[in-house]
C-alpha positions in Angstrom: -29.5 -17.6 -7.3 -30.1 -14.0 -6.3 -27.1 -12.4 -4.9 -28.8 -11.4 -1.7 -29.7 -15.1 -0.9 -26.0 -16.1 -1.6 -24.7 -13.6 0.9 -27.3 -14.1 3.5 -25.6 -16.6 5.9 -28.3 -16.3 8.6 -31.0 -17.7 6.6 -30.7 -21.3 7.6 -33.5 -22.6 5.2 -31.4 -21.5 2.2 -28.8 -24.3 2.5 -27.5 -23.6 -1.1 -25.3 -20.6 -0.2 -22.3 -22.8 -0.4 -23.3 -24.2 -3.7 -20.6 -23.0 -6.1 -22.8 -23.2 -9.2 -25.8 -21.2 -7.7 -23.6 -18.9 -5.7 -20.3 -18.5 -7.3 -17.7 -17.7 -4.8 -16.0 -15.1 -7.1 -19.3 -13.2 -7.1 -19.3 -13.3 -3.4 -15.7 -12.1 -3.2 -16.4 -9.3 -5.5 -19.5 -8.3 -3.5 -17.3 -8.1 -0.4 -14.7 -6.1 -2.2 -17.5 -3.7 -3.4 -18.6 -3.2 0.3 -15.0 -2.6 1.7 -14.1 -0.3 -1.1 -17.2 1.9 -0.6 -18.8 0.7 -3.8 -21.9 3.0 -3.2 -19.6 6.0 -3.8 -18.0 4.8 -6.9 -18.0 6.9 -10.1 -19.4 4.0 -12.0 -20.6 0.9 -10.3 -22.7 -0.5 -13.4 -24.4 -3.7 -12.6 -22.3 -4.1 -9.3 -24.6 -6.1 -6.9 -27.2 -6.5 -9.4 -29.3 -9.5 -8.1 -29.2 -11.4 -11.4 -26.5 -10.1 -13.5 -23.5 -12.3 -13.8 -20.4 -10.8 -12.1 -18.7 -11.0 -15.6 -21.0 -8.2 -16.6 -20.1 -5.9 -13.8 -18.2 -2.7 -14.6 -14.4 -3.3 -14.7 -14.7 -7.1 -14.4 -13.3 -9.3 -17.2 -13.9 -13.1 -17.1 -12.0 -15.6 -19.0 -12.9 -17.7 -22.2 -13.4 -21.4 -22.5 -12.1 -23.2 -19.6 -11.9 -20.2 -17.4 -15.5 -19.0 -18.5 -17.2 -17.2 -15.6 -13.7 -17.0 -13.8 -12.6 -13.4 -13.1 -9.3 -12.9 -14.9 -9.0 -9.0 -14.8 -10.2 -6.4 -12.5 -9.9 -2.8 -13.9 -11.4 0.0 -11.9 -8.9 2.8 -12.7 -10.0 6.2 -11.6 -13.4 5.1 -10.3 -13.7 6.7 -6.9 -12.8 3.6 -4.8 -11.9 4.4 -1.2 -11.7 2.4 2.1 -9.6 -0.8 1.9 -9.1 -4.0 -0.2 -11.0 -6.9 1.2 -9.1 -10.1 1.9 -11.8 -11.9 -0.1 -10.1 -10.7 -3.3 -7.7 -13.4 -2.8 -10.6 -15.7 -3.7 -10.3 -14.5 -7.3 -7.7 -17.4 -7.9 -7.9 -16.9 -11.7 -7.3 -13.2 -11.7 -4.0 -12.2 -13.5 -4.4 -8.4 -13.8 -5.6 -6.0 -11.1 -5.7 -2.3 -11.8 -7.0 0.1 -9.2 -4.8 3.0 -9.9 -5.8 6.5 -9.4 -8.3 5.6 -6.5 -8.0 6.4 -2.8 -7.5 2.9 -1.5 -5.8 3.5 1.9 -5.0 0.3 3.5 -2.2 -2.1 2.6 -2.6 -4.9 -0.1 -4.0 -8.0 1.4 -1.6 -10.9 1.8 -4.1 -13.1 0.2 -3.2 -11.5 -3.3 0.1 -13.2 -3.0 
Protein backbone atom coordinates (compact mmCIF):
# COMPACT_ATOMS: atom_id res chain seq x y z
CA UNK A 1 0.00 0.00 0.00
CA UNK A 2 1.19 3.57 -0.49
CA UNK A 3 3.25 4.77 2.44
CA UNK A 4 0.97 7.68 3.25
CA UNK A 5 -1.98 5.32 3.78
CA UNK A 6 0.06 3.10 6.08
CA UNK A 7 1.00 6.07 8.23
CA UNK A 8 -2.45 7.66 8.26
CA UNK A 9 -3.95 6.29 11.47
CA UNK A 10 -6.87 8.69 11.45
CA UNK A 11 -8.44 7.32 8.29
CA UNK A 12 -10.75 4.78 9.86
CA UNK A 13 -11.89 3.49 6.47
CA UNK A 14 -8.37 2.20 5.83
CA UNK A 15 -8.40 -0.75 8.17
CA UNK A 16 -5.33 -2.37 6.60
CA UNK A 17 -2.82 -0.07 8.30
CA UNK A 18 -1.94 -2.92 10.68
CA UNK A 19 -1.56 -5.44 7.86
CA UNK A 20 2.14 -6.36 7.94
CA UNK A 21 2.15 -7.45 4.30
CA UNK A 22 0.63 -4.28 2.85
CA UNK A 23 2.19 -1.93 5.41
CA UNK A 24 5.49 -3.44 6.56
CA UNK A 25 6.28 -2.34 10.13
CA UNK A 26 9.93 -1.80 9.22
CA UNK A 27 8.95 0.74 6.56
CA UNK A 28 6.83 2.53 9.14
CA UNK A 29 9.71 2.48 11.66
CA UNK A 30 12.13 3.90 9.08
CA UNK A 31 9.63 6.59 8.16
CA UNK A 32 9.41 7.64 11.80
CA UNK A 33 13.22 7.56 12.02
CA UNK A 34 13.40 9.84 8.95
CA UNK A 35 11.05 12.35 10.56
CA UNK A 36 12.82 12.51 13.94
CA UNK A 37 16.28 12.70 12.34
CA UNK A 38 15.20 15.65 10.15
CA UNK A 39 15.26 13.61 6.95
CA UNK A 40 14.18 16.51 4.75
CA UNK A 41 17.57 18.09 5.51
CA UNK A 42 19.72 15.02 4.79
CA UNK A 43 22.48 15.25 2.21
CA UNK A 44 21.09 12.25 0.34
CA UNK A 45 17.65 10.91 1.15
CA UNK A 46 17.21 9.01 -2.12
CA UNK A 47 13.84 7.26 -2.27
CA UNK A 48 13.14 7.80 1.44
CA UNK A 49 9.38 8.15 1.88
CA UNK A 50 8.73 7.31 -1.77
CA UNK A 51 5.12 6.17 -1.80
CA UNK A 52 5.72 2.96 -3.71
CA UNK A 53 9.41 2.10 -3.29
CA UNK A 54 10.39 -0.73 -1.02
CA UNK A 55 12.25 0.53 2.03
CA UNK A 56 15.00 -1.89 0.93
CA UNK A 57 15.69 0.55 -1.93
CA UNK A 58 16.01 3.60 0.30
CA UNK A 59 19.47 5.19 0.56
CA UNK A 60 21.56 3.47 3.24
CA UNK A 61 19.10 0.63 3.91
CA UNK A 62 20.21 -2.95 3.32
CA UNK A 63 17.78 -5.83 3.56
CA UNK A 64 18.62 -9.47 4.06
CA UNK A 65 18.48 -12.35 1.64
CA UNK A 66 16.44 -15.52 1.63
CA UNK A 67 14.61 -15.87 4.96
CA UNK A 68 15.20 -12.24 5.93
CA UNK A 69 14.23 -10.81 2.56
CA UNK A 70 12.54 -7.42 3.00
CA UNK A 71 13.87 -7.21 6.57
CA UNK A 72 16.29 -4.40 7.35
CA UNK A 73 19.61 -5.89 8.44
CA UNK A 74 21.82 -2.82 8.04
CA UNK A 75 21.35 0.94 8.18
CA UNK A 76 24.33 3.02 7.08
CA UNK A 77 23.80 6.76 6.81
CA UNK A 78 27.33 7.89 7.59
CA UNK A 79 28.03 11.59 7.05
CA UNK A 80 24.58 12.28 5.63
CA UNK A 81 23.48 15.40 7.50
CA UNK A 82 21.27 13.68 10.06
CA UNK A 83 20.28 15.79 13.04
CA UNK A 84 17.59 15.76 15.67
CA UNK A 85 17.21 12.52 17.57
CA UNK A 86 16.84 8.79 17.07
CA UNK A 87 13.28 7.57 17.16
CA UNK A 88 12.33 4.80 19.57
CA UNK A 89 10.68 3.05 16.64
CA UNK A 90 14.14 2.14 15.35
CA UNK A 91 13.86 -0.68 17.89
CA UNK A 92 11.24 -2.22 15.57
CA UNK A 93 14.04 -3.09 13.15
CA UNK A 94 14.48 -6.40 14.93
CA UNK A 95 16.63 -8.02 12.23
CA UNK A 96 19.11 -5.12 12.10
CA UNK A 97 22.62 -6.20 13.01
CA UNK A 98 24.53 -3.09 11.92
CA UNK A 99 23.78 0.59 12.47
CA UNK A 100 26.23 3.28 11.35
CA UNK A 101 25.18 6.88 11.83
CA UNK A 102 28.68 8.25 12.41
CA UNK A 103 29.65 11.78 11.39
CA UNK A 104 26.15 13.17 11.81
CA UNK A 105 24.64 15.59 14.34
CA UNK A 106 22.30 13.29 16.28
CA UNK A 107 22.04 14.96 19.69
CA UNK A 108 19.87 12.80 21.91
CA UNK A 109 20.77 9.57 23.64
CA UNK A 110 20.46 6.14 22.07
CA UNK A 111 16.96 4.76 22.60
CA UNK A 112 16.78 1.81 25.00
CA UNK A 113 14.74 -0.02 22.35
CA UNK A 114 18.01 -0.66 20.48
CA UNK A 115 19.14 -2.93 23.30
